[in-house]
Structure formats: structure tokens, C-alpha cells
N, C-alpha and C positions, 0 to 999 in steps of 0.2 A: 504494500500500500504506500503510495507516494504522499509525502507531506505537502500540504498546501502552503503556498507563499501568502502570508498575511500582509495586509497593507501596513506600512510603517507610519507611525504617528510622528508628524513633524511639528514641534513646538515652535511656531514662527517667532514669537517674542524672544525666546531663548536663542534661536538661530540668529536673529538680528543683532543680539548683543554680542555674539561671537564673531560677526562679520568684520572684516577689515574696513577701514575708511574708503579704500579704493573700490571695494565691492558696493558699498552704500552709494557712492557717487555714481557708479555705473547704473545701479538700479534706479536712482533718482533721475538720471539722464533719460532712461527709457520711459519712466513714468511721466516726466515733463513733456517728452515728445508725444506720447499718447494723449495727454491732456490738451496740448495745443492742436493736435489733429482733430480731436473731438469738438473743439471750440470753433473750428473753421466754418462749418455751415451756419452756426448761429451768428458769428461775426459778419459773414458775408450777407446774410439775410438782413441784419440790422443796418448794414451799410447801404444795401440796395434800397430798402424801404425808406431810410432817412434821406436818401438823395432824390427819391421820386415823389415824396409827399412832405409838405411843410408841416402838416398836422402831426404826422408820425414822428417827425424830427423833434417837434416841441414836446410831444408825449414821451419820447425816449430820453430826451434831455432831462425832463423832470424825474423820470425813473432812475436815471444815472446818478442822481444826487442821494438816492436811498443808501443807507449804510450797508445793507445786505449786498447790494450790487457792487458797492465799492470793495467789499471783501472779496467778491468774485474777481474783480479787476486786479486786486493785489495778488491773488493766487495765480492768475494768468500772467501777470508781470513776473512773478517768481519763476514760473515755468519757462518763460522766454529767457530770462537772465541766467537761470541755471543751465538750460539747454545750450545757450550760447557759450558760456564759460567752460562747461564740460566738453562741448564740441571742440573748442580750441585746444583743450588739454588732450583730447583723443587724437586730434590731428598731429600734435607733437609726438604722441606715442606711436602713431602710424609711421612716422619717419625715424623711429627708434631714438628719440630724444626723451630722456627722463624715464627710462624703463627700469632702472634699478630700484629696488624696494624703497630705499629711504627717500629718493626724489619723487617717486610715484605717490608715496604717502603725503609728502609735503605739498605736492601740487594738488592732491585731492582736498587737503584741508584749505588750501588757497581758493580752490573753486567754490567750496561751500561758503567760505568767509566773504569772498567778493560777490557772489550771487546774493547773499543775504544783505550785504551792505547796499548793493544797487537796488534791491527790492525795497529796502527801508527808505532810501532816498526818494525813489519814485513813488512809494506808498505815501510819503508825506506830501508829495506834490498832488497826488490824487485826492487825498483826504482834505 
């Protein structure tokens, strides 16, 4: 009689705490890309409607001043900033610059720090 392979339980918070900073930056790079990709239809729809109708523009402008919408803007700004900073880092990794462990960890921390600083600066401008 063969033994059945049982599914392995993955404790994601425990796995996340064991991940290196470079792995976290890579996962956040993918997540920010997905977030931006999913936002494209909504942003294009809002742009199209606001350019074709003055009433829709004024309604969307009044909606844009809502705190909840501003939080969504800041999340999208973070996605753009993180994706851009991590993308530059990955371009350097592709040409074999900074691939040793110490430099890779340092650049991953820089990516997180710079993207959060840029998000905070632009978030203040949005708010």
C-alpha cells in the first residue's frame, strides 16, 4: 500500500519573517506591478469620461477630495514608486552589477527607503 502525499501547511507569516530583504523587495515588485495593471482600466475610464463630459469632471473632482480616494491614490503612488525603484535595481542586477549578497541587501533596503520617502513626499502633496 502506497503512502499518500499530504499537503504541506505553509505558515505564511512565519515564512515572511524568515525571508531575506531581497526576496521581500522582489515580491513587492511583483505585487506593485499587478496593482498598477489592475488600476489601468479604471484610470483610463476616469480619464476618458473626464475629458468628454464637464459634469463628470466636476463630479470626479469632488470625489477626488474624499479621504478614502486619497488613500487609494497614495497606494497607487507607492506602487508606481516602488515598481520604478525596484525596476532600476533589477536592471542593474541584469547587467551583473551588485549581485553579491551584501550589495544586493543594501540596494534592497535603499529601494524600500527611497520608495517610501517618495511616496510620503507625494502623499503630502496629494493630501
